[in-house]
SEVO-44951 format. One line per field, with one value per residue (C-alpha): residue number from 0; residue in three letters; x, y, z. Coordinates in nm, 4 decimals, padded with zeros to 6 digits. Example, Ala and Ser with C-alpha at 12.3 -4.5 7.8 and 13.67 -1.06 7.14 Angstrom:
REM residues 2
pos = c(0	1)
code = c(Ala	Ser)
u = c(01.2300	01.3670)
v = c(-00.4500	-00.1060)
w = c(00.7800	00.7140)
REM end
This chain:
REM residues 169
pos = c(0	1	2	3	4	5	6	7	8	9	10	11	12	13	14	15	16	17	18	19	20	21	22	23	24	25	26	27	28	29	30	31	32	33	34	35	36	37	38	39	40	41	42	43	44	45	46	47	48	49	50	51	52	53	54	55	56	57	58	59	60	61	62	63	64	65	66	67	68	69	70	71	72	73	74	75	76	77	78	79	80	81	82	83	84	85	86	87	88	89	90	91	92	93	94	95	96	97	98	99	100	101	102	103	104	105	106	107	108	109	110	111	112	113	114	115	116	117	118	119	120	121	122	123	124	125	126	127	128	129	130	131	132	133	134	135	136	137	138	139	140	141	142	143	144	145	146	147	148	149	150	151	152	153	154	155	156	157	158	159	160	161	162	163	164	165	166	167	168)
code = c(Met	Ile	Leu	Arg	Ser	Arg	Ser	Leu	Arg	Leu	Ala	Ala	Ala	Ser	Leu	Ala	Leu	Ala	Gly	Ile	Ala	Ala	Ala	Phe	Phe	Trp	Trp	Arg	Tyr	Ala	Asp	Pro	Ile	Gly	Ser	Asn	Pro	Pro	Gly	Val	Leu	Arg	Leu	Asp	Asp	Pro	Val	Met	Leu	His	Gln	Gly	Glu	Gln	Leu	Tyr	Gln	Ser	Gln	Cys	Ala	Ser	Cys	His	Gly	Ala	Asn	Leu	Glu	Gly	Gln	Ala	Asn	Trp	Arg	Glu	Arg	Gly	Ser	Asp	Gly	Arg	Leu	Pro	Ala	Pro	Pro	His	Asp	Glu	Ser	Gly	His	Thr	Trp	His	His	Pro	Asp	Glu	Val	Leu	Ile	Arg	Ile	Thr	Arg	Asp	Gly	Val	Ala	Lys	Ala	Ala	Gly	Leu	Pro	Asp	Tyr	Val	Ser	Ser	Met	Pro	Thr	Phe	Gly	Asp	Ser	Leu	Ser	Asp	Ala	Asp	Ile	Val	Ala	Val	Leu	Ser	Trp	Ile	Lys	Ser	Arg	Trp	Ser	Ser	Ala	Ile	Arg	Thr	His	His	Asp	Asp	Ile	Asn	Arg	Gln	Ala	Asn	Glu	Gln	Ser	Arg	Arg	Gly	Pro)
u = c(-06.1881	-05.8045	-05.7480	-06.0369	-05.9540	-05.5951	-05.7260	-05.9626	-05.6245	-05.4047	-05.7124	-05.7318	-05.3622	-05.3481	-05.5982	-05.4636	-05.1509	-05.2994	-05.4975	-05.1663	-04.9989	-05.3438	-05.3020	-04.9229	-04.9304	-05.2270	-05.0057	-04.7159	-04.8931	-05.2206	-05.2887	-05.6504	-05.6244	-05.3203	-05.1588	-04.7664	-04.5843	-04.4303	-04.0679	-03.7937	-03.7003	-03.7799	-03.9087	-04.0484	-03.6844	-03.5278	-03.2014	-03.2215	-03.2584	-02.9814	-02.7352	-02.8500	-02.7823	-02.4165	-02.3374	-02.4234	-02.2519	-01.9266	-01.9811	-02.2083	-02.2121	-01.8860	-02.0286	-02.3928	-02.3895	-02.4897	-02.8123	-02.9078	-02.8100	-02.5916	-02.3575	-02.4004	-02.4973	-02.5566	-02.7447	-02.4401	-02.1672	-01.8518	-01.5052	-01.4404	-01.7566	-01.9216	-02.2140	-02.1654	-02.3284	-02.7084	-02.9466	-03.1157	-03.3381	-03.6678	-03.4933	-03.3651	-03.4434	-03.3803	-03.7501	-03.8172	-03.6944	-03.8411	-03.5973	-03.4835	-03.3507	-03.1723	-03.0553	-02.8936	-02.7356	-02.5615	-02.4449	-02.3479	-02.2639	-02.5182	-02.3676	-02.4234	-02.7726	-02.8795	-02.7429	-02.4941	-02.1768	-02.0066	-02.1617	-01.8799	-01.9889	-01.7337	-01.9506	-01.8355	-01.9865	-02.0774	-02.1292	-01.8006	-01.7767	-02.1822	-02.3866	-02.7610	-02.8652	-02.6244	-02.7753	-03.1077	-03.0604	-02.8996	-03.1405	-03.4252	-03.2609	-03.2445	-03.6861	-03.7210	-03.6086	-03.8822	-04.1696	-04.4977	-04.6403	-04.2628	-04.2683	-04.6174	-04.5330	-04.2097	-04.4323	-04.6640	-04.3357	-04.2877	-04.6481	-04.6146	-04.2907	-04.3871	-04.7215	-04.4959	-04.2940	-04.5340	-04.6736	-04.3427	-04.1799)
v = c(03.9403	03.9327	03.6226	03.4689	03.5815	03.4880	03.1506	03.0872	03.1686	02.9324	02.6464	02.7339	02.6874	02.3794	02.2445	02.3525	02.2253	01.8866	01.8865	01.9650	01.6805	01.4131	01.5088	01.4696	01.1249	01.0176	01.1863	00.9662	00.6701	00.5664	00.4270	00.4170	00.2691	00.0716	00.2508	00.2994	-00.0173	-00.0683	-00.0745	00.1780	00.0368	00.2874	00.0986	00.4563	00.6598	00.6140	00.8117	00.5880	00.2431	00.3878	00.4366	00.1000	-00.1011	00.0753	-00.0234	-00.3727	-00.4125	-00.2988	-00.4328	-00.7215	-00.8579	-01.0101	-01.2927	-01.2887	-01.2327	-00.9668	-01.1091	-01.1775	-01.5585	-01.6402	-01.8817	-02.2394	-02.4928	-02.1885	-02.3832	-02.6592	-02.5828	-02.5494	-02.6994	-02.4300	-02.4532	-02.1617	-02.1233	-01.9495	-01.6527	-01.6899	-01.5683	-01.2462	-01.3325	-01.5134	-01.8123	-01.7229	-01.6127	-01.2587	-01.1665	-01.3482	-01.0871	-00.7663	-00.4952	-00.3551	-00.7115	-00.6871	-00.3511	-00.5007	-00.7924	-00.5853	-00.3347	-00.5691	-00.8698	-01.2312	-01.2682	-00.9852	-00.8877	-01.2534	-01.2791	-01.5585	-01.4770	-01.7762	-01.7750	-01.7269	-01.5959	-01.5004	-01.2013	-00.8575	-00.6327	-00.2913	-00.0859	00.1098	00.1669	00.1997	00.4535	00.3710	00.5399	00.3483	-00.0159	00.1074	00.2093	-00.1482	-00.3101	-00.1412	-00.1705	-00.6174	-00.5593	-00.3588	-00.7013	-00.9168	-00.9961	-00.8000	-01.1077	-01.1074	-00.7716	-00.7921	-01.0724	-00.8831	-00.5620	-00.7920	-00.9324	-00.5905	-00.4812	-00.7884	-00.6655	-00.3762	-00.4572	-00.6851	-00.3928	-00.1734	-00.4348	-00.5090	-00.8472)
w = c(05.2575	05.1164	05.3362	05.1627	04.8304	04.8903	04.9460	04.6937	04.4339	04.6399	04.5969	04.2106	04.1440	04.3448	04.1305	03.7987	03.9158	04.0187	03.6792	03.5061	03.6246	03.5777	03.2670	03.2257	03.3845	03.1190	02.8520	02.9696	03.0344	02.8861	02.5360	02.5175	02.1546	02.1777	01.9497	02.1198	02.1340	02.4172	02.4777	02.4127	02.0482	01.7863	01.4531	01.3367	01.3165	01.0166	01.1203	01.3887	01.2218	00.9495	01.2507	01.3814	01.0879	01.0273	01.4131	01.3549	01.0597	01.2141	01.5690	01.5664	01.1932	01.2208	01.4638	01.4580	01.0537	00.8204	00.7826	01.1601	01.0805	01.3761	01.3902	01.2942	01.6071	01.8037	02.0485	02.1448	02.3171	02.1599	02.3030	02.4608	02.6481	02.5049	02.2961	01.9501	01.8403	01.8500	01.5109	01.5778	01.2800	01.3633	01.4403	01.7112	02.0725	02.0734	01.9941	02.3337	02.5626	02.6360	02.5310	02.8712	02.8722	02.5271	02.6144	02.9606	02.7915	02.5022	02.7389	03.0143	02.9211	02.9492	03.3223	03.4566	03.3008	03.4035	03.7399	03.6242	03.7392	03.6501	03.2674	02.9994	02.6951	02.3835	02.3438	02.4539	02.6811	02.4741	02.7670	02.7291	02.3096	02.2823	02.3920	02.5513	02.2372	01.9962	02.1564	02.1133	01.7684	01.6974	01.8490	01.7042	01.3613	01.4506	01.5260	01.1977	01.0270	01.1928	01.0544	01.1602	01.3542	01.5221	01.6261	01.7653	01.9547	02.0874	02.1509	02.3826	02.5737	02.6214	02.7442	02.9560	03.1281	03.1694	03.3790	03.5619	03.6705	03.7452	03.9724	04.1198	04.2500)
REM end
């Protein structure tokens, strides 16, 4: 009798644990009404956005422009063979990349992020001077400056990248 009671308690505890795990995974990954934008950038945190703006102005604006406008002729290589700093507003291509790629480019540089060891860029890497949280704050502020339509398109790009990473290569 004691053995049966112990087995029932063990089975009940296992079932409860499985239920908690299932609930956690549903809570973490399910978005049945599409209310959570994919990606890691945070447009809903005013403190983070303020920090991102301050960091952008001190670390990025000298090349990418105070208003995200980038440098002139940013699609044409200069005499040094390097591309000028692109805009981060809607006229640029920042919003064409998922969050994780933008974070890697900012932290590690284009050459490492894109797997192009011979690529030469004037943009410094920020992995030694900015934390990942700082980088997310800067990129969140940049995204907050885009129109609703561009932000929605960027969310779709993140969704596609998330689906692809779940499926694997």
